[in-house]
C-alpha positions as CSV (number, residue, x, y, z in Angstrom):
1,M,8.1,18.9,-7.6
2,K,11.3,17.7,-9.1
3,A,14.1,15.9,-7.3
4,V,17.6,14.7,-8.0
5,V,19.2,11.8,-6.1
6,F,22.9,12.0,-6.6
7,S,24.9,9.0,-5.3
8,L,28.7,9.0,-5.0
9,G,31.0,5.9,-4.6
10,C,30.2,2.3,-4.7
11,K,27.5,0.2,-6.4
12,V,25.7,-0.2,-3.1
13,N,25.3,3.5,-2.9
14,A,24.1,3.6,-6.6
15,Y,21.6,0.8,-5.8
16,E,20.2,2.6,-2.8
17,G,20.0,5.8,-4.8
18,Q,17.9,4.1,-7.4
19,G,15.8,2.7,-4.7
20,I,15.2,6.2,-3.3
21,I,14.2,7.4,-6.8
22,E,11.7,4.6,-6.9
23,L,10.3,5.9,-3.6
24,L,9.9,9.5,-4.8
25,E,8.3,8.4,-8.0
26,S,5.7,6.4,-5.9
27,M,5.1,9.8,-4.1
28,G,4.3,11.5,-7.3
29,I,7.7,13.3,-7.5
30,E,9.7,13.6,-10.7
31,A,13.0,12.1,-9.8
32,Y,16.4,11.8,-11.6
33,D,19.9,10.5,-10.9
34,K,21.9,13.1,-12.8
35,P,22.7,16.7,-11.5
36,Q,20.3,19.2,-13.1
37,Y,17.7,21.8,-11.9
38,A,15.5,20.5,-9.2
39,D,13.5,21.6,-6.2
40,V,15.0,19.0,-3.9
41,Y,18.5,17.3,-3.9
42,I,19.2,14.1,-2.0
43,L,23.0,13.5,-1.8
44,N,24.1,10.0,-1.1
45,T,27.8,10.4,0.0
46,C,30.8,8.3,0.2
47,S,33.7,8.1,2.7
48,V,35.9,5.3,1.5
49,T,38.9,7.7,1.4
50,S,39.6,11.3,2.5
51,E,39.3,12.2,-1.2
52,A,35.8,10.7,-1.2
53,D,34.8,12.8,1.8
54,R,36.1,15.9,0.0
55,K,34.2,15.2,-3.2
56,S,31.1,14.5,-1.2
57,R,31.3,17.9,0.4
58,Q,32.0,19.5,-2.9
59,A,28.9,17.9,-4.4
60,V,26.7,20.1,-2.1
61,E,28.2,23.2,-3.7
62,R,27.9,21.6,-7.1
63,L,24.2,20.8,-6.7
64,K,23.5,24.4,-5.4
65,R,24.7,25.8,-8.7
66,Y,21.5,24.4,-10.4
67,N,19.1,26.0,-7.9
68,R,20.3,28.4,-5.2
69,D,17.0,28.0,-3.4
70,A,16.9,24.2,-3.4
71,K,16.6,22.1,-0.1
72,I,19.2,19.3,0.3
73,L,19.2,16.2,2.3
74,V,22.6,14.6,2.9
75,L,22.8,10.9,3.5
76,G,25.4,8.1,3.6
77,C,28.9,7.3,4.8
78,S,30.5,10.8,4.7
79,A,27.5,12.3,6.7
80,Q,27.9,9.3,9.0
81,N,31.6,10.0,9.5
82,D,31.1,13.8,10.1
83,P,27.5,15.2,10.0
84,Q,28.6,18.6,11.3
85,K,30.5,19.3,8.1
86,Y,27.2,19.2,6.4
87,L,24.9,20.8,8.9
88,C,26.9,23.9,8.6
89,K,26.3,24.2,4.9
90,Q,23.8,26.6,3.4
91,N,20.9,25.0,1.7
92,V,21.4,21.6,3.7
93,T,18.0,21.2,5.3
94,A,18.7,17.8,6.9
95,V,21.4,15.3,7.4
96,S,21.3,11.5,8.2
97,G,23.8,8.6,8.1
98,T,24.0,5.2,6.6
99,G,21.0,3.6,8.3
100,S,17.2,4.2,7.8
101,K,17.8,5.9,4.4
102,I,14.2,5.4,3.2
103,E,12.7,6.6,6.5
104,A,15.1,9.7,6.4
105,V,13.8,10.5,2.8
106,K,10.2,10.2,3.9
107,R,10.8,12.4,6.9
108,F,12.7,15.0,4.9
109,M,9.8,15.2,2.3
110,S,7.2,15.6,5.0
111,H,9.2,18.4,6.6
112,I,10.3,20.1,3.3
113,N,9.2,23.5,4.4
114,S,10.5,23.4,8.0
115,C,14.0,23.8,9.2
116,D,13.3,22.7,12.7
117,D,14.1,19.0,12.3
118,R,17.6,19.0,10.7
119,F,19.5,16.1,12.1
120,Y,18.1,12.7,11.9
121,G,20.8,10.9,13.7
122,T,23.6,8.5,12.7
123,T,22.6,5.2,14.6
124,L,23.9,2.2,12.8
125,P,21.5,-0.6,11.9
126,T,22.0,-4.0,13.5
127,A,19.7,-6.0,11.0
128,Y,19.5,-5.9,7.2
129,E,17.2,-3.1,6.1
130,D,15.2,-4.8,3.3
131,N,13.1,-1.7,2.2
132,I,15.1,-0.4,-0.7
133,T,14.3,-1.9,-4.1
134,P,15.1,0.0,-7.3
135,A,13.0,-0.3,-10.5
136,A,14.2,-3.1,-12.9
137,T,16.5,-2.0,-15.6
138,K,16.5,-2.9,-19.3
139,T,20.1,-4.4,-19.5
140,R,22.0,-5.2,-16.3
141,G,20.3,-5.2,-12.8
142,Y,22.2,-4.9,-9.5
143,I,20.8,-6.7,-6.4
144,K,22.1,-5.7,-3.0
145,I,22.4,-8.8,-0.8
146,Q,24.4,-7.7,2.2
147,D,25.5,-4.6,4.1
148,G,28.3,-3.7,6.7
149,C,31.7,-5.1,7.2
150,N,33.4,-7.1,10.0
151,R,36.9,-7.2,8.6
152,F,38.4,-4.0,10.1
153,C,41.3,-3.5,7.5
154,S,43.9,-1.2,9.0
155,Y,43.4,1.5,6.3
156,C,39.6,1.5,6.2
157,K,36.8,3.2,8.3
158,I,33.8,1.5,6.5
159,P,33.0,-1.0,9.5
160,Y,32.6,2.1,11.6
161,L,30.4,3.9,9.1
162,R,28.3,0.9,7.7
163,G,28.1,-1.2,10.9
164,R,28.5,-4.9,11.3
165,S,27.9,-7.3,8.5
166,R,24.3,-8.3,8.0
167,S,22.6,-10.3,5.1
168,R,19.3,-10.2,3.2
169,S,17.2,-13.3,3.2
170,V,17.5,-15.8,0.3
171,A,13.9,-15.6,-0.5
172,S,14.0,-11.7,-0.8
173,V,17.0,-11.9,-3.1
174,V,15.5,-14.5,-5.3
175,D,12.2,-12.6,-5.4
176,E,13.9,-9.5,-6.7
177,A,16.1,-11.4,-9.1
178,M,12.9,-13.0,-10.7
179,K,11.4,-9.5,-11.1
180,I,14.6,-8.1,-12.7
181,S,14.8,-11.2,-15.1
182,E,11.6,-10.0,-16.7
183,T,13.3,-7.0,-18.3
184,S,17.1,-7.6,-17.8
185,G,19.4,-10.3,-19.3
186,E,21.8,-10.1,-16.4
187,I,22.0,-9.5,-12.7
188,I,24.9,-8.6,-10.3
189,L,24.9,-9.5,-6.7
190,T,26.5,-6.7,-4.7
191,G,27.1,-5.6,-1.1
192,I,29.7,-4.1,1.1
193,D,31.3,-7.5,1.7
194,V,29.5,-10.1,-0.5
195,A,31.9,-12.8,0.7
196,D,30.5,-12.5,4.2
197,Y,26.9,-13.2,3.0
198,H,25.4,-15.6,5.5
199,T,21.8,-16.3,6.8
200,A,20.3,-19.2,8.7
201,E,19.8,-20.9,5.3
202,G,23.6,-21.0,4.7
203,G,26.3,-18.9,3.0
204,L,27.0,-17.5,-0.3
205,D,27.1,-20.9,-2.1
206,A,23.6,-21.6,-0.6
207,L,22.3,-18.3,-2.2
208,I,23.9,-19.0,-5.5
209,R,22.2,-22.4,-5.8
210,A,18.9,-20.9,-4.9
211,L,19.4,-18.5,-7.8
212,K,19.5,-21.4,-10.2
213,V,15.7,-20.8,-10.9
214,V,16.4,-17.3,-12.2
215,P,16.6,-17.5,-16.1
216,V,19.3,-14.9,-16.7
217,R,23.1,-14.5,-16.6
218,K,24.5,-13.9,-13.1
219,R,27.5,-12.2,-11.7
220,L,29.1,-11.6,-8.4
221,S,30.8,-8.3,-7.5
222,S,34.0,-8.0,-5.4
223,L,34.9,-11.0,-3.3
224,E,37.5,-11.9,-0.8
225,C,39.7,-14.9,-1.5
226,S,38.6,-16.7,1.8
227,V,35.3,-17.5,0.2
228,V,36.6,-19.2,-2.8
229,T,36.1,-22.9,-2.4
230,D,35.2,-25.9,-4.6
231,E,31.7,-25.6,-3.1
232,L,31.3,-22.1,-4.1
233,L,32.7,-22.7,-7.6
234,D,30.6,-25.8,-8.2
235,A,27.5,-23.8,-7.2
236,M,28.4,-21.0,-9.6
237,E,28.8,-23.5,-12.5
238,E,25.4,-25.1,-11.7
239,S,23.6,-21.8,-11.5
240,G,24.8,-20.1,-14.5
241,F,27.1,-17.6,-12.9
242,C,29.8,-15.8,-15.0
243,D,33.4,-16.6,-14.9
244,H,34.4,-13.2,-13.8
245,F,36.0,-12.8,-10.2
246,H,36.9,-9.4,-8.8
247,L,39.1,-10.8,-6.1
248,S,40.5,-8.1,-3.7
249,L,44.3,-8.4,-3.3
250,Q,45.5,-5.1,-2.0
251,S,49.1,-6.2,-1.7
252,G,51.1,-9.1,-3.0
253,S,53.5,-8.9,-0.1
254,T,52.6,-11.2,2.9
255,R,54.3,-8.8,5.3
256,I,52.2,-5.8,4.1
257,L,49.0,-8.0,4.1
258,A,49.5,-8.7,7.8
259,K,50.0,-4.8,8.3
260,M,46.7,-4.3,6.4
261,N,45.0,-6.9,8.7
262,R,43.9,-8.8,5.5
263,H,44.1,-12.4,7.1
264,Y,45.6,-14.3,4.2
265,T,49.1,-14.6,2.6
266,A,50.2,-14.0,-1.0
267,E,50.7,-17.8,-1.4
268,E,47.1,-18.5,-0.1
269,Y,45.7,-15.8,-2.5
270,L,47.6,-17.5,-5.5
271,A,46.3,-20.9,-4.5
272,K,42.7,-19.5,-4.7
273,T,43.4,-18.1,-8.2
274,K,44.6,-21.5,-9.4
275,L,41.5,-23.1,-7.9
276,I,39.3,-20.7,-9.9
277,Y,41.2,-21.5,-13.2
278,R,40.7,-25.2,-12.6
279,H,37.0,-24.7,-12.6
280,F,36.9,-21.8,-15.1
281,P,39.9,-22.0,-17.5
282,Y,39.0,-18.7,-19.2
283,A,38.1,-16.9,-16.1
284,A,38.7,-13.2,-15.8
285,I,40.3,-12.5,-12.3
286,T,40.5,-8.7,-11.7
287,T,41.7,-7.0,-8.5
288,D,42.4,-3.8,-6.5
289,I,45.9,-3.0,-5.3
290,I,47.0,-0.3,-2.9
291,A,50.5,1.1,-3.7
292,G,52.8,2.6,-1.2
293,F,51.0,1.3,1.9
294,P,52.8,2.5,5.2
295,T,56.1,0.7,5.7
296,E,56.1,-0.8,2.2
297,S,59.6,-1.4,1.0
298,E,60.9,-2.0,-2.4
299,A,61.1,-5.6,-1.7
300,D,57.5,-5.5,-0.7
301,H,56.6,-3.7,-3.9
302,E,58.6,-6.4,-6.0
303,A,56.7,-9.1,-4.2
304,T,53.4,-7.5,-5.2
305,K,54.5,-7.5,-8.9
306,D,55.5,-11.1,-8.6
307,T,52.1,-12.0,-7.1
308,V,50.3,-10.0,-9.9
309,M,52.1,-11.9,-12.6
310,G,51.5,-15.2,-10.8
311,A,47.7,-14.6,-10.6
312,K,47.5,-13.8,-14.4
313,F,45.0,-11.0,-13.8
314,A,42.7,-9.9,-16.6
315,A,42.9,-6.3,-15.2
316,I,44.0,-4.5,-12.1
317,H,42.9,-1.3,-10.5
318,V,45.7,0.5,-8.7
319,F,45.4,3.2,-6.1
320,P,48.1,5.1,-4.2
321,Y,47.6,4.7,-0.4
322,S,45.4,7.5,1.0
323,L,46.0,8.3,4.7
324,R,42.7,8.0,6.5
325,E,42.6,9.7,9.9
326,G,41.3,7.4,12.7
327,T,42.7,4.2,11.2
328,A,45.5,2.1,12.5
329,A,47.5,2.7,9.2
330,A,47.5,6.4,9.7
331,K,49.8,5.9,12.8
332,M,52.3,3.8,10.8
333,E,55.3,5.1,9.1
334,Q,54.2,6.7,5.7
335,V,55.9,6.2,2.3
336,E,56.9,9.3,0.5
337,P,54.2,10.5,-2.0
338,E,56.6,10.3,-5.0
339,V,57.4,6.8,-4.2
340,R,53.7,5.9,-4.1
341,S,53.3,7.5,-7.4
342,R,56.1,5.6,-9.0
343,R,54.8,2.3,-7.7
344,V,51.3,3.1,-9.0
345,D,52.8,3.8,-12.5
346,E,54.9,0.6,-12.4
347,L,51.9,-1.5,-11.4
348,L,49.5,0.2,-14.0
349,S,52.1,-0.6,-16.8
350,L,52.2,-4.3,-15.6
351,G,48.6,-4.3,-15.6
352,A,48.2,-2.9,-19.1
353,E,50.4,-5.7,-20.4
354,M,48.5,-8.4,-18.6
355,R,45.2,-6.9,-20.0
356,N,46.6,-7.2,-23.5
357,E,47.7,-10.7,-22.9
358,F,44.3,-11.8,-21.5
359,L,42.5,-10.3,-24.5
360,K,44.8,-12.1,-27.0
361,R,44.2,-15.4,-25.2
362,N,40.5,-15.1,-25.9
363,I,40.9,-14.4,-29.7
364,G,39.5,-17.2,-31.8
365,R,37.0,-18.4,-29.0
366,E,33.3,-18.5,-29.3
367,A,31.6,-16.8,-26.4
368,E,28.1,-15.5,-25.5
369,V,27.9,-11.7,-25.6
370,Y,25.2,-9.6,-23.9
371,A,24.8,-6.4,-26.0
372,E,24.0,-3.4,-23.7
373,T,24.5,-0.2,-25.7
374,T,24.8,0.8,-29.4
375,K,27.2,3.5,-30.6
376,G,28.3,4.4,-34.0
377,G,26.7,1.3,-35.8
378,L,28.2,-1.3,-33.4
379,S,26.8,-2.6,-30.1
380,E,28.9,-2.7,-26.9
381,G,28.4,-5.8,-24.8
382,F,30.3,-8.2,-22.5
383,T,31.2,-11.8,-22.5
384,S,30.7,-13.9,-19.3
385,N,34.4,-13.2,-18.4
386,Y,33.8,-9.5,-18.8
387,I,35.6,-8.7,-22.1
388,K,33.9,-5.8,-23.9
389,V,32.9,-6.9,-27.4
390,Y,31.9,-4.6,-30.3
391,S,29.4,-6.4,-32.6
392,P,26.4,-6.2,-34.8
393,L,24.1,-7.4,-32.1
394,K,21.1,-5.3,-31.0
395,E,20.8,-3.9,-27.5
396,G,19.5,-6.6,-25.2
397,E,20.4,-9.5,-27.4
398,L,22.4,-12.5,-25.8
399,E,24.1,-14.5,-28.6
400,K,27.2,-16.6,-29.1
401,L,29.8,-14.8,-31.2
402,K,33.3,-15.6,-32.5
403,L,35.9,-13.2,-30.9
404,V,38.1,-12.2,-33.9
405,S,40.5,-9.4,-33.1
406,L,41.6,-6.7,-30.8
407,F,39.4,-3.6,-31.1
408,R,39.4,-0.3,-29.2
409,D,39.3,-1.4,-25.4
410,G,38.3,-4.9,-26.0
411,L,37.5,-7.3,-28.9
412,K,35.5,-7.4,-32.1
413,G,32.9,-10.1,-32.4
414,E,31.4,-11.8,-35.5
415,I,28.0,-13.6,-35.7
416,I,28.7,-17.3,-36.3
């Protein structure tokens, strides 16, 4: 039997999808993560926006094109949000939500020839489910440390679809990290809200210190600015973590941040960026911004641009506000689509200028580069502050290079 596990959306979904592949392979099933002909499809859906829901539903039709007789299990956030929209689809044999994904897959495979057991429920877990472990990769390995969210941003449904925040034990994270270090040169800690990691053993800084024993380069995925403290930054320095911080901003207007229920001001956010630069002078701080959030005025938009310039971002990801039914923001006064679009373009242009300035600041430096892929005679790898570097290094090598010039979408590196 051949199966495809197709995951949409975030790195957490991708991690869980790879863990499901590992499970299927342990059952003697040939499993892949790219759409192709298969007997069975497991669709791990996303619901971060209405567009993500739409793409998740479209993915069912996309997969059916490869095999009209295939059986499909739909999992994840979009199925949690509205299971009936999948149960009515032809070829969808079973539907489950965000909890108990491994158990749902086992149940699906054991009932593969029966259509009597189609809906597995959408009960949200209350404790961290520590039963998904992907196979180690050759270059960069992701480790899920946390799930769920307690923040309840006014534009987001994820707390209702993933449940309350819950964290994985320090020992379990360190154990997986040690296994990954045998084949990979870098690990990335990921979760729905990494900043909210907390166990009886302590918070994120305690986990970071425990990972000091793992002999590879380490990164954090997206963070909230509230978790950035001297204690956290000291722990990162001591434990060999990279100087790359994806620090969610969403808006640079304090008024709009309050409307978003984000619990910090623009001034507080900028203070956190300055703290990072004190510890890591060449840090790359990247961020996400929502343009055209409900009630956003031109003054709010200009305040966001000012905050962006003040933070000296290495890169920004900009999204037009997407109305999400069932959220508080959906009831607010909406900004016209053409205004949202213009503001996206202005922020993207500003972001491109800042990216170019960041790259130029790094020319002439010596930096360790971890080569991950090779194309056209040059390898592509990343510095600790996440600059893509093209160099003669071989895949899997981690070496110090001199960063000499702008090249393609990054810099060119020379062996010292």
